[in-house]
C-alpha positions, 0 to 999 in steps of 0.5 A: 283497353277494349270494353267487354262489348268490343271483343278484339283479339289480344294481339290487336288490343294495343292498336285498338286502344291507340286508335280509340284514344285518337278518335275519342279525343277528336270527337270530344273536341270537335264532334259528338258522343254519337260519332265517338261511340260509332268510331269505337265500334268501327275500330273493334269491327276492324280489329276482328276482321281476318286479316285486320287492316289495322295490323298495318299502317299508321294509327293516325291514318286509321283513326282519321279514316274511320271518322272520314268513313263515318263522316261520309255515311252521316253527311258530316261534310255537308254544311247543311248538317249538324255537326258539320266539318270540312273533310280537309279540317278533319284530316288536318286534325289528325295530320293526315292528307285527304288522299290518305284518309279517303283511301283508308275510308275506301279500304274500311268500306270494303272490309266491312261491306259498308254502303252509303247511308248504311243503317249500322253506321248511321248516327242513332239520332239520324236513324229514323230519317235514314230510308235504308233503315226501313227497307225490308223484303216482304215476299221477295219485294223490298218495301218501306216498313213504315208503309206496312201493316202494324203486325209486319212492323212489329215482326220486323222490329222483333227480328231486328230489321228496323230500328223501332216501330214507327 
């Protein structure tokens, strides 16, 4: 069942538990704790959407779609990255076609407003290297916070706009 931080509607708690069980098992065998926790958080976020896309469809398809989405954001399918996994291998692990996983990933990205390199869904160990995590607007101009004076960096961090003070 969901932990306190996941806050999912009661009617979707069984779906949440089933999807998370699949993603946890897969991450424990093939990926990392970071993927596991991001998948859990993404599942909870999808359960809270009105209407929730998870209310319809197969559990394995959603679990695969969630990890496929996180894989695209975090370059899991790039063989130069660690961890690395081919998209077709990910899909095989859930018994889902790559077309289905890709379609679910697009649906998830649309539902949650996710874009490539989205800082919210970037693995914590890679967040410092994600240029999108450092972009802030200062007087209407988008700048990299790492190039700004310390007091602006501190304020951006206090407001939760950047992951840490560089």
